[in-house]
C-alpha positions in Angstrom: 156.0 -24.5 -124.6 159.6 -25.8 -124.3 161.6 -25.9 -127.6 164.4 -28.3 -128.6 166.8 -28.5 -131.5 166.7 -31.9 -133.2 169.4 -33.5 -135.3 169.5 -36.6 -137.5 166.1 -36.3 -139.2 165.9 -37.0 -142.9 162.2 -37.4 -143.7 158.6 -37.4 -142.3 159.1 -41.0 -141.0 161.9 -39.6 -138.7 159.7 -36.8 -137.3 156.8 -39.2 -136.8 159.0 -41.6 -134.8 160.3 -38.8 -132.6 156.8 -37.5 -131.9 155.7 -41.0 -131.1 158.6 -41.6 -128.7 158.1 -38.2 -126.9 154.3 -38.3 -126.7 154.5 -41.8 -125.0 156.4 -40.2 -122.0 154.2 -39.6 -118.9 153.7 -35.9 -118.3 153.8 -34.9 -122.0 150.6 -33.1 -123.1 151.6 -32.5 -126.7 154.6 -32.8 -129.0 155.1 -31.3 -132.4 158.3 -32.0 -134.5 159.0 -29.5 -137.3 161.1 -31.3 -140.0 161.7 -28.0 -141.8 163.3 -26.2 -138.9 164.7 -29.3 -137.2 162.9 -28.3 -134.0 160.5 -29.7 -131.5 157.9 -28.1 -129.2 156.8 -29.9 -126.1 154.1 -29.0 -123.7 153.7 -30.7 -120.3 155.2 -31.2 -116.9 158.4 -33.2 -117.7 162.1 -32.5 -117.3 164.2 -31.7 -120.5 166.6 -34.5 -119.6 163.8 -37.1 -120.0 162.8 -35.6 -123.3 166.4 -35.6 -124.6 166.9 -39.2 -123.5 163.8 -40.4 -125.3 164.8 -38.7 -128.5 168.4 -40.2 -128.3 166.9 -43.6 -127.6 164.9 -43.3 -130.8 168.2 -42.7 -132.7 168.3 -39.0 -133.0 170.0 -36.0 -131.2 168.3 -33.3 -129.1 169.3 -30.2 -127.2 167.3 -27.6 -125.3 166.9 -24.3 -127.0 167.7 -21.1 -125.0 164.8 -20.1 -122.9 165.4 -16.5 -124.0 164.2 -16.3 -127.6 166.0 -13.0 -128.1 169.3 -14.4 -126.9 168.8 -17.3 -129.2 168.4 -15.1 -132.2 171.7 -13.2 -131.3 173.5 -16.5 -131.3 174.7 -16.8 -134.9 176.2 -20.2 -134.2 172.7 -21.7 -133.5 171.3 -20.1 -136.6 174.1 -21.0 -139.0 173.2 -23.3 -141.9 175.7 -26.1 -141.7 174.0 -28.7 -143.9 174.0 -26.9 -147.3 177.8 -26.3 -147.5 178.4 -29.9 -146.5 175.9 -31.3 -149.1 177.3 -29.0 -151.8 180.8 -30.4 -151.3 179.4 -33.9 -151.3 177.6 -33.2 -154.6 180.6 -31.6 -156.3 182.8 -34.5 -155.3 180.2 -37.1 -156.3 179.8 -35.5 -159.8 183.5 -35.4 -160.3 183.7 -39.2 -159.8 180.4 -39.8 -161.6 181.5 -38.2 -164.9 184.6 -40.4 -165.0 182.5 -43.5 -164.1 179.9 -42.8 -166.8 182.7 -42.5 -169.4 184.1 -45.9 -168.5 180.8 -47.7 -168.0 178.8 -46.3 -170.9 181.5 -45.0 -173.3 181.9 -48.3 -175.2 178.2 -48.1 -176.3 179.1 -44.9 -178.3 182.5 -46.1 -179.4 184.4 -43.8 -177.1 188.1 -44.7 -176.9 189.5 -46.4 -173.8 193.1 -46.8 -172.7 194.7 -49.9 -174.2 195.2 -51.5 -170.8 191.5 -51.2 -170.1 190.2 -52.1 -173.5 191.9 -55.4 -173.5 191.3 -56.2 -169.8 187.6 -56.3 -168.7 188.6 -57.0 -165.1 190.6 -53.8 -165.1 187.5 -52.0 -166.4 185.4 -53.5 -163.6 187.9 -52.6 -160.9 188.0 -49.0 -162.1 184.2 -48.8 -162.0 184.1 -50.5 -158.6 186.7 -48.0 -157.1 184.9 -45.0 -158.6 181.5 -46.2 -157.3 183.0 -47.0 -153.9 184.4 -43.5 -153.7 181.0 -42.0 -154.4 179.4 -44.3 -151.8 182.0 -43.3 -149.2 181.4 -39.6 -150.0 177.6 -40.3 -149.4 178.1 -42.7 -146.5 175.5 -40.8 -144.5 172.7 -42.4 -146.6 173.9 -45.9 -145.6 174.5 -45.1 -142.0 171.1 -43.5 -141.6 169.3 -45.9 -143.8 170.6 -49.1 -142.3 170.5 -47.8 -138.8 166.8 -47.0 -139.3 166.3 -50.5 -140.8 167.9 -52.1 -137.7 165.6 -50.1 -135.5 162.6 -51.4 -137.6 161.7 -47.8 -138.8 162.9 -47.6 -142.4 162.9 -44.2 -144.0 163.8 -42.7 -147.4 167.5 -43.1 -146.6 166.8 -46.8 -146.3 165.3 -46.9 -149.8 168.3 -45.1 -151.2 170.8 -47.2 -149.4 169.0 -50.5 -150.3 168.8 -49.5 -154.0 172.5 -48.4 -154.2 173.8 -51.3 -152.2 171.8 -53.9 -154.3 173.2 -52.5 -157.5 176.7 -52.3 -156.1 176.5 -55.8 -154.5 175.3 -57.5 -157.7 178.0 -55.7 -159.8 180.7 -56.7 -157.3 179.6 -60.4 -157.5 179.6 -60.1 -161.3 183.2 -58.6 -161.2 184.4 -61.6 -159.1 182.8 -64.0 -161.6 184.4 -62.0 -164.5 187.8 -62.4 -162.8 187.2 -66.1 -162.5 186.4 -66.3 -166.2 189.5 -64.3 -167.2 191.6 -66.6 -165.0 190.3 -69.5 -167.0 191.2 -67.8 -170.2 187.6 -67.2 -171.3 188.3 -63.6 -172.3 185.2 -63.3 -174.6 182.9 -64.5 -171.8 184.6 -62.1 -169.4 184.0 -59.2 -171.8 180.3 -60.2 -172.0 180.1 -59.8 -168.2 180.6 -56.0 -168.6 176.8 -55.9 -169.3 176.2 -57.2 -165.9 177.7 -54.2 -164.2 175.3 -51.6 -162.6 177.9 -49.6 -160.7 176.7 -46.4 -162.5 173.2 -47.0 -161.3 174.3 -47.1 -157.7 176.4 -43.9 -158.2 173.6 -42.1 -160.1 171.0 -42.8 -157.3 173.3 -41.3 -154.7 174.1 -38.2 -156.8 170.5 -37.5 -157.7 169.3 -37.8 -154.1 172.1 -35.6 -152.9 170.9 -32.9 -155.2 167.4 -33.1 -153.6 168.9 -33.2 -150.1 171.0 -30.0 -150.8 167.9 -28.1 -152.1 166.0 -29.2 -149.0 168.8 -28.1 -146.7 169.0 -24.7 -148.4 165.3 -24.2 -147.7 165.7 -25.2 -144.1 168.6 -22.7 -143.7 166.2 -19.9 -144.8 163.7 -20.6 -142.0 165.7 -18.6 -139.4 166.1 -15.6 -141.6 162.7 -14.3 -140.5 163.8 -14.2 -136.8 167.2 -12.7 -137.8 165.4 -10.0 -139.8 163.1 -9.1 -136.9 166.1 -8.7 -134.5 167.9 -6.4 -137.0 165.0 -4.0 -136.8 166.0 -3.1 -133.2 169.0 -0.8 -132.8 172.1 -2.3 -131.2 172.6 0.8 -129.0 170.6 3.6 -127.3 171.5 7.1 -126.1 170.5 7.3 -122.4 170.8 10.1 -119.8 172.9 9.0 -116.8 174.2 11.5 -114.2 173.1 14.3 -116.4 175.2 13.1 -119.3 174.3 11.6 -122.7 175.8 8.1 -122.9 175.6 5.6 -125.8 175.1 2.1 -124.3 174.4 -1.4 -125.8 170.7 -2.1 -126.0 171.0 -4.9 -123.4 172.1 -2.3 -120.8 168.9 -0.2 -121.1 166.8 -0.7 -117.9 163.2 0.1 -117.2 162.9 3.7 -116.0 166.0 4.9 -117.9 165.7 8.2 -119.8 166.7 7.8 -123.5 166.9 10.3 -126.4 165.8 9.8 -130.0 166.8 12.3 -132.7 165.1 12.6 -136.1 165.8 9.7 -138.4 166.8 7.3 -135.6 165.1 4.1 -134.6 163.4 4.0 -131.2 165.4 1.4 -129.2 162.8 0.2 -126.6 159.2 0.8 -125.6 158.6 3.9 -123.7 156.6 7.0 -122.9 157.4 10.5 -124.2 158.5 13.0 -121.4 159.6 15.9 -123.7 159.2 16.8 -127.3 156.9 15.9 -130.2 157.4 14.1 -133.4 155.9 12.1 -136.3 156.7 8.5 -135.7 156.7 5.9 -138.5 155.1 2.8 -136.9 154.8 0.8 -140.2 157.3 -1.8 -138.8 154.7 -2.8 -136.2 151.3 -1.7 -137.5 151.8 -2.0 -141.2 150.2 1.4 -141.8 152.1 3.8 -144.0 151.1 7.2 -142.5 153.2 8.2 -139.4 151.5 9.0 -136.2 152.0 12.4 -134.4 153.3 11.8 -130.9 153.6 14.3 -128.0 154.2 14.3 -124.3 152.5 11.3 -122.6 152.1 9.2 -125.7 153.7 5.7 -125.9 156.3 4.7 -128.4 157.5 1.2 -129.4 160.9 -0.3 -130.3 161.8 -0.6 -134.0 159.6 2.4 -135.0 161.3 5.4 -136.5 161.3 9.1 -135.4 160.8 11.0 -138.6 160.8 14.5 -137.2 161.4 16.1 -133.8 163.6 15.5 -130.8 162.3 13.1 -128.1 163.2 12.4 -124.5 161.5 9.3 -123.3 161.3 7.0 -120.3 161.8 3.2 -120.9 158.8 1.2 -119.9 159.4 -2.2 -121.5 162.9 -3.6 -122.3 164.4 -6.9 -123.4 161.8 -9.6 -124.0 159.0 -7.4 -122.9 159.1 -5.0 -125.9 156.4 -5.2 -128.6 159.1 -6.3 -131.1 160.3 -9.1 -128.9 156.8 -10.3 -128.4 156.3 -10.4 -132.1 159.5 -12.4 -132.4 158.3 -14.8 -129.8 155.0 -15.3 -131.7 156.9 -16.1 -134.9 159.1 -18.5 -133.1 156.2 -20.3 -131.4 154.2 -20.5 -134.6 157.2 -22.0 -136.5 157.8 -24.6 -133.7 154.2 -25.8 -133.6 153.6 -25.9 -137.4 153.3 -29.5 -138.5 155.5 -30.6 -141.4 153.8 -31.9 -144.5 153.6 -35.7 -144.7 155.3 -36.8 -147.9 153.4 -39.6 -149.5 156.7 -41.4 -150.3 157.7 -41.3 -146.7 154.3 -42.5 -145.6 154.6 -45.7 -147.6 158.3 -46.3 -147.0 157.7 -48.2 -143.8 155.6 -50.7 -145.8 157.3 -50.5 -149.1 160.9 -51.3 -148.1 160.1 -54.3 -145.9 157.8 -55.6 -148.6 160.4 -55.4 -151.3 163.1 -57.0 -149.1 160.7 -59.8 -148.2 159.7 -60.4 -151.9 163.4 -60.4 -152.9 164.2 -63.1 -150.2 161.2 -65.2 -151.0 162.0 -65.0 -154.7 165.5 -66.2 -154.2 164.4 -69.1 -152.0 161.6 -70.2 -154.2 163.8 -70.5 -157.3 166.4 -72.4 -155.3 163.7 -74.8 -154.1 162.6 -75.2 -157.7 166.1 -76.5 -158.5 167.6 -73.5 -160.2 171.2 -72.5 -159.8 172.3 -70.1 -157.1 173.3 -67.6 -159.7 169.9 -67.7 -161.4 168.0 -67.4 -158.1 170.3 -64.6 -156.9 169.8 -62.7 -160.1 166.0 -62.9 -159.7 166.2 -61.6 -156.1 168.6 -58.8 -157.1 166.3 -58.0 -160.0 163.5 -57.3 -157.6 165.6 -54.9 -155.6 167.0 -53.2 -158.7 163.7 -52.7 -160.4 162.0 -51.5 -157.3 164.6 -48.9 -156.6 162.9 -45.8 -155.1 164.0 -43.4 -157.8 160.5 -43.1 -159.4 158.8 -43.1 -156.1 161.3 -40.6 -154.6 161.3 -38.3 -157.7 157.5 -38.3 -158.2 157.0 -35.3 -155.9 160.3 -33.4 -155.8 160.7 -33.3 -159.6 157.3 -31.8 -160.0 158.1 -29.4 -157.2 161.4 -28.4 -158.8 159.8 -27.7 -162.2 156.9 -25.9 -160.6 159.2 -23.8 -158.5 161.3 -22.9 -161.6 158.1 -22.0 -163.5 157.1 -19.7 -160.6 160.5 -18.1 -160.4 160.4 -17.2 -164.0 157.2 -15.3 -163.3 158.4 -13.7 -160.1 156.6 -16.1 -157.8 159.0 -17.8 -155.3 157.9 -20.8 -153.3 160.2 -21.2 -150.3 159.3 -24.8 -149.6 157.8 -27.8 -151.4 155.1 -27.7 -148.7 154.0 -24.3 -149.8 153.7 -25.3 -153.4 151.7 -28.4 -152.5 149.3 -26.7 -150.1 148.6 -23.4 -152.0 146.2 -25.1 -154.3 143.9 -26.3 -151.5 143.3 -22.9 -149.9 139.8 -22.1 -148.9 140.2 -18.5 -147.7 142.7 -15.8 -148.7 143.2 -13.1 -146.1 144.6 -9.8 -147.6 146.4 -7.1 -145.5 145.1 -3.7 -146.7 148.2 -1.5 -146.6 150.8 -2.4 -149.2 148.9 -5.4 -150.4 145.5 -4.3 -151.6 146.7 -0.6 -151.6 150.0 0.9 -152.8 151.4 1.3 -149.3 152.1 5.0 -149.5 149.9 8.1 -149.7 149.1 10.0 -152.9 147.0 12.9 -153.9 143.6 11.7 -155.1 141.4 14.9 -155.3 142.1 18.6 -155.8 139.0 20.7 -155.1 139.6 24.4 -155.3 137.2 26.9 -153.7 135.4 29.6 -155.7 137.7 32.0 -157.6 140.7 29.7 -157.0 142.1 27.4 -159.7 143.8 24.0 -159.1 147.3 25.3 -159.9 147.0 28.1 -157.3 145.7 25.8 -154.6 148.4 23.2 -155.2 151.1 26.0 -155.2 149.9 27.4 -151.9 149.8 23.8 -150.4 153.3 23.1 -151.8 154.7 26.3 -150.3 153.4 25.3 -146.9 154.1 21.6 -147.0 157.6 21.7 -148.6 159.1 22.4 -145.1 157.3 19.4 -143.6 158.7 15.9 -143.4 155.2 14.3 -142.9 154.3 11.6 -145.5 151.1 13.5 -146.4 153.3 16.5 -147.3 155.5 14.2 -149.4 152.3 13.2 -151.4 151.6 16.9 -152.1 155.2 17.5 -153.1 155.1 14.5 -155.4 151.9 15.8 -157.1 153.3 19.3 -157.5 156.5 17.9 -159.1 154.4 16.0 -161.7 152.8 19.4 -162.6 156.1 21.2 -162.6 155.1 23.7 -159.8 157.6 25.5 -157.6 157.0 26.6 -154.0 157.0 30.2 -152.9 159.1 31.4 -150.0 157.3 31.3 -146.6 158.4 32.5 -143.2 157.6 31.7 -139.5 156.8 28.1 -140.4 155.4 26.1 -137.5 154.1 22.5 -137.1 151.0 22.1 -135.0 151.0 18.4 -133.9 147.7 16.7 -134.6 146.3 19.8 -136.3 148.3 21.1 -139.3 150.8 23.7 -140.4 151.1 27.5 -140.4 153.4 30.1 -142.0 153.4 33.5 -143.5 153.5 34.2 -147.2 154.0 37.8 -148.3 153.1 38.9 -144.9 149.8 37.1 -144.8 148.9 33.9 -142.9 148.9 30.6 -144.8 147.5 27.6 -142.9 146.6 24.0 -143.7 145.2 21.1 -141.7 142.2 18.9 -140.8 138.6 19.9 -141.1 138.1 20.2 -137.4 141.2 22.5 -137.0 140.5 24.7 -140.0 136.8 25.1 -138.9 138.2 26.7 -135.6 140.4 29.1 -137.6 138.2 30.2 -140.6 134.7 30.0 -141.8 134.1 26.7 -143.7 130.9 26.5 -145.8 128.4 23.6 -145.3 129.2 22.5 -148.9 132.9 22.2 -148.2 132.2 20.4 -144.9 130.0 17.9 -146.7 132.6 17.3 -149.4 135.3 16.8 -146.8 133.1 14.3 -144.9 132.4 12.4 -148.2 136.1 12.2 -148.9 136.7 10.8 -145.4 133.9 8.2 -145.9 135.8 7.1 -149.0 138.9 6.4 -146.9 140.7 9.5 -147.9 142.4 12.3 -145.7 141.0 15.7 -146.6 143.5 18.6 -146.1 142.1 22.1 -146.1 144.2 25.2 -147.0 143.5 28.9 -146.4 145.3 32.1 -147.2 144.7 35.5 -145.7 141.6 34.2 -143.8 139.9 32.8 -146.9 139.5 29.1 -147.7 141.4 28.1 -150.9 140.2 24.5 -151.2 140.6 20.8 -150.3 143.4 18.4 -151.3 142.6 14.8 -150.5 145.3 12.3 -149.8 145.0 8.5 -149.5 146.8 5.2 -149.7 145.3 4.4 -153.1 144.2 0.9 -154.2 146.5 -1.1 -156.5 145.4 -1.1 -160.1 145.3 -4.9 -160.3 143.7 -5.5 -156.9 140.0 -5.7 -158.0 140.8 -8.0 -160.9 143.0 -10.3 -158.8 140.3 -10.5 -156.1 137.6 -11.3 -158.7 139.8 -14.1 -160.0 140.2 -15.6 -156.5 136.5 -15.5 -155.9 135.9 -17.2 -159.3 138.3 -20.0 -158.1 135.9 -20.7 -155.2 138.1 -18.9 -152.7 136.7 -16.6 -150.0 138.6 -13.3 -149.8 138.9 -11.4 -146.5 140.6 -8.0 -146.0 142.3 -7.7 -142.6 143.7 -4.4 -141.3 144.6 -2.3 -138.3 143.0 0.7 -139.9 139.7 2.2 -138.7 136.5 0.6 -140.0 135.4 3.5 -142.1 138.6 3.6 -144.2 138.8 -0.2 -144.4 135.2 -0.6 -145.6 135.7 2.0 -148.3 138.8 0.2 -149.6 137.1 -3.2 -149.3 134.1 -2.1 -151.3 136.3 -0.8 -154.1 138.4 -4.0 -154.1 135.4 -6.3 -154.1 136.4 -8.5 -151.1 133.9 -10.8 -149.4 134.5 -9.5 -145.9 136.4 -6.7 -144.1 137.9 -7.1 -140.6 139.2 -3.8 -139.3 140.8 -2.4 -136.2 142.9 -5.5 -135.6 146.2 -5.1 -133.7 149.3 -7.1 -134.6 148.7 -9.9 -132.1 145.0 -9.9 -133.0 145.9 -10.7 -136.7 147.4 -14.0 -135.6 144.4 -14.8 -133.5 142.0 -13.9 -136.4 143.9 -16.3 -138.7 143.5 -19.1 -136.1 139.8 -18.4 -135.9 139.4 -18.5 -139.7 141.4 -21.8 -139.8 138.5 -23.4 -138.0 136.5 -23.0 -141.3 139.2 -24.2 -143.7 142.7 -23.7 -145.0 143.8 -20.1 -144.9 146.4 -18.1 -146.9 147.6 -14.8 -145.5 148.9 -12.1 -147.9 150.8 -9.2 -146.3 153.9 -7.0 -146.3 154.3 -5.5 -142.9 156.4 -6.8 -140.0 153.2 -6.9 -137.9 152.1 -9.5 -140.5 154.9 -11.9 -139.6 153.1 -13.8 -136.8 149.9 -14.1 -139.0 152.0 -15.1 -142.1 153.6 -17.9 -140.0 150.4 -19.0 -138.4 148.5 -19.3 -141.6 148.5 -22.5 -143.6 150.3 -20.5 -146.4 151.9 -17.1 -145.8 152.3 -15.0 -149.0 154.4 -11.8 -148.9 154.4 -8.9 -151.3 158.0 -8.5 -152.5 158.2 -4.8 -151.9 157.4 -5.3 -148.2 159.9 -5.7 -145.4 162.5 -8.4 -145.5 161.0 -10.0 -142.4 157.6 -10.4 -143.9 159.2 -12.0 -146.9 161.3 -14.4 -144.8 158.3 -15.3 -142.6 156.2 -16.2 -145.6 156.0 -19.4 -147.6 155.5 -17.6 -150.9 157.1 -14.4 -152.1 155.6 -12.3 -154.9 158.7 -10.5 -156.2 156.8 -8.2 -158.6 154.6 -7.0 -155.8 151.5 -7.6 -157.8 148.4 -9.1 -156.2 147.5 -10.8 -159.5 150.4 -13.2 -158.7 148.3 -14.7 -155.9 145.7 -16.4 -158.2 148.7 -17.2 -160.5 150.5 -19.0 -157.6 147.3 -21.0 -156.8 146.9 -22.0 -160.5 150.5 -23.2 -160.5 150.0 -25.1 -157.3 146.9 -26.9 -158.6 148.7 -27.9 -161.8 151.7 -29.1 -159.8 149.4 -31.2 -157.5 147.8 -32.8 -160.6 151.3 -33.7 -161.9 152.3 -35.1 -158.5 149.3 -37.4 -158.4 150.0 -38.6 -162.0 153.6 -39.3 -161.1 152.8 -41.2 -157.9 150.2 -43.3 -159.9 152.9 -44.1 -162.4 155.5 -44.9 -159.8 153.2 -47.3 -158.0 151.8 -48.8 -161.2 155.4 -49.4 -162.4 156.3 -51.3 -159.2 153.1 -53.3 -159.2 153.9 -54.5 -162.8 157.7 -54.5 -162.5 158.3 -56.4 -159.3 156.3 -59.6 -160.4 158.1 -59.5 -163.7 161.5 -59.2 -162.0 160.6 -62.0 -159.6 160.1 -64.3 -162.6 156.4 -65.0 -162.1 155.9 -64.8 -165.9 158.7 -67.3 -166.8 156.6 -70.4 -166.5 153.6 -68.8 -168.2 155.1 -66.6 -171.0 158.8 -67.3 -170.7 159.5 -63.7 -169.8 162.8 -63.5 -167.9 164.1 -60.1 -166.7 167.9 -59.7 -166.5 169.0 -57.2 -163.7 170.4 -55.1 -166.5 166.9 -54.6 -168.0 165.6 -54.0 -164.5 168.0 -51.1 -164.1 166.9 -49.9 -167.5 163.3 -50.1 -166.5 164.1 -48.1 -163.4 165.8 -45.4 -165.5 162.8 -45.4 -167.8 160.4 -44.9 -165.0 162.4 -41.9 -163.7 162.5 -40.5 -167.3 158.7 -40.8 -167.5 158.3 -39.0 -164.2 160.6 -36.2 -165.1 159.1 -35.8 -168.6 155.6 -35.6 -167.2 156.7 -32.9 -164.7 158.2 -30.8 -167.6 154.6 -30.3 -168.8 154.3 -27.7 -166.1 156.3 -25.4 -168.3 153.3 -25.2 -170.6 150.9 -23.9 -168.0 149.7 -20.3 -168.5 149.7 -18.9 -165.0 147.8 -15.7 -165.8 145.0 -17.2 -167.9 141.8 -17.5 -165.8 139.8 -19.3 -168.5 140.6 -22.8 -167.1 139.9 -21.8 -163.4 137.5 -24.0 -161.6 135.9 -23.7 -158.2 137.2 -26.1 -155.6 134.7 -28.0 -153.5 135.3 -27.0 -149.9 135.0 -29.5 -147.1 133.5 -26.7 -145.0 130.7 -24.5 -146.2 132.7 -21.3 -146.4 129.9 -19.2 -148.0 127.3 -20.4 -145.5 129.6 -19.7 -142.6 130.3 -16.3 -144.1 126.7 -15.4 -144.3 126.2 -16.6 -140.8 129.0 -14.4 -139.6 127.4 -11.4 -141.2 124.1 -12.1 -139.4 126.0 -12.5 -136.1 127.5 -8.9 -136.3 126.0 -5.9 -134.7 127.1 -2.2 -134.9 126.6 0.0 -131.9 126.6 3.8 -132.1 128.1 5.3 -129.0 128.6 8.8 -127.7 131.3 10.2 -125.4 134.4 8.2 -126.6 137.3 10.7 -127.0 140.5 8.6 -127.2 142.1 5.2 -127.5 141.7 4.7 -123.7 137.9 5.1 -124.1 138.0 2.5 -127.0 139.9 0.1 -124.7 137.3 0.4 -121.9 134.3 -0.2 -124.2 136.1 -3.1 -126.0 137.0 -4.8 -122.6 133.4 -4.4 -121.4 131.9 -6.0 -124.5 134.4 -8.8 -124.9 133.8 -9.7 -121.2 130.3 -10.9 -122.3 130.2 -14.7 -123.0 128.3 -14.3 -126.3 130.8 -11.8 -127.8 133.6 -13.2 -130.0 135.3 -9.8 -130.6 134.6 -6.1 -130.6 136.2 -3.4 -132.9 135.7 0.0 -131.4 136.5 3.4 -133.0 136.2 6.7 -131.1 136.5 8.6 -134.3 133.5 6.9 -135.9 131.7 6.5 -132.6 131.0 2.9 -133.2 131.6 -0.6 -131.9 131.3 -3.5 -134.4 130.5 -6.6 -132.3 131.0 -10.1 -133.6 128.9 -12.7 -131.7 129.4 -16.3 -130.9 125.7 -16.7 -130.1 122.6 -14.5 -129.9 122.4 -11.7 -127.3 119.9 -9.0 -126.7 120.5 -5.4 -127.5 119.7 -4.5 -123.9 122.6 -6.6 -122.6 125.0 -5.0 -125.0 123.7 -1.5 -124.2 124.0 -2.2 -120.4 127.6 -3.3 -120.7 128.7 -0.1 -122.5 126.6 2.3 -120.5 128.0 0.7 -117.4 131.3 2.4 -118.5 129.5 5.8 -118.7 129.2 5.9 -122.5 125.7 6.5 -123.8 124.5 4.1 -126.6 122.5 5.9 -129.3 121.4 2.9 -131.4 122.3 -0.7 -132.3 122.1 -1.9 -135.9 
């Protein structure tokens, strides 16, 4: 896919016109224009010059993005938000003139004093209003340039509606001012004063000021879209310590080459992907995997850029640098997903191509008909202008954004931030909510869950021995024990000869006697562990916990279980989502045993475990074939999935990148805010529909009235002044209706109703469960074994995916279509791994 920067777009009509122009070119397979990011993705065999020429011919600007996505991110000039500061200056300048204009145009209605020279000279008042309005129009000239240019190209957009409404009010008022000057010249001062009521300069100015507010808010949202990519790049260090000619040298990250030896000290970020040559350490991979517990690494293990060395000194060989690192690939996935994501089609923009020409046509016909009927030019012109004034797009244009603004404000007060209007509109139509396990369903950090002392040992003694051993360790599991001991006001005893046994546990001497702690398998090789303790440890492991055994002087002291515990509000939040008719899926890179244990406690509909970062994005795409999908996560590895999903929801306590990549941010880090956000979205959608109905109903009634259809029948004649008042009233009704959103109780599930899905989610879900088989396999010892079995199974045409775990000795196979157990067994045993059974 080739990506382009696009300039000059103002609404969905613009993006649709660009897509139409580019898609028509020979050699273009697909084209997607993203209004939010002002970008375009094109697939096909065609030169960039032809693409750029087509876009420019359509009236917009285009430039080719850098082929190197990483280089593009480092270019601050490309990522700089230029629109918001410009619009902010325009708005401030417009308001400064508008306040003065409103004083002169409306002040007399409330008896506000005017300078003597203006009070006695209506023409002077009109000239002041004209100059102030003209100043505001010059400040906001972009609306007129864009709107009338689009009109000339026969593709009117929202700018055209704004420009027509403002120009009509200004033009009519200018004509009235000339006529007032004529009356004053004739000495008809009273008649000239009465013409002040024919001025609608403030209407033209108010339209421009209000639309500028909306444009500025839109630009600010657009400016945030690149923050996700900037945040991803900030994860990688800007320099690395490499060994060259036997010397340690600090070099910029761009100068690290494949094959270079680099050093990583405790607390430092790993600069590039590599393989460990010397040393051992606990590496925090949460930036890429989302899992909170660090992984023990030793010689021969691979490490990835942006992960953190928490303990130990490492010498590594660079294997993947630049665009090839895992981090850079995630960045590329986020960029591609953003480029291909279709912008929401605003209803007002959809109808603008019909609405504007229709209003102009009606206005012209109205003027001509009244002239043919023998009326004066002034009368006929007033009727035509009345049509334009009353059909001003304020109500139509405000119907959606006002509801969005009020809804967004309501959400912000409750810690729910909607980054775009699109996210607020779409959240209420979600069919499936996908939850990341770590940090979303669970707390995201380990904690002590069980303390089980052996016979003749109490809890305090067991925890004190564990504290004495673990206080010298920097492992997160040790920190969980330290935290538990602190809550019980326990102090460690002094130990000597402390050693870390990577992958096994810890050992030290206390009062001259050996104190050890570690996993069940390691401790069983060091001391005698009873069958009851082994059973209890296995039960804890089945519950998704990590059992740690401790022994002193050759005797087992007991078990301390540590786990990433489930959030207190998770089960209730998931229950509310299901009651709203939404399917809930938990997605994680963790092993199936732990994931299923958490999923059962949380009450989700389905658990998908063992999914790698790039696999999460693919899983979201698969689920999207069954309906609209919302992804809830907090890890950097979630960024591609958050961007790919119809709605990405980030837990606020997660990484900045995940927050930036998401459409909705839950600032309080509570999963209960997910159903609350959906309730708010559904209420907002209902208000939008009501507002649009009023806006269209108003125009259906108002335009015939302005045109004078009822004059011969009922004698109803609409003065342009009352047309402008009606326009203001319509806007007032729309805004007032939107304010009702402030009365919505976001956390009250009593009014929840199940949505009717276009796709049968539950049926599909049951079908997926029937199409899943679990294989029990012997002989798998490591991740390499898992990869061989997974590759063999996924090579079968009937297999959708396979999740393999050497720890559990299982392969969970999801099928596209039916397949015999013998075929599955043959595929695995062909890799020399015996299959015990298939469920």
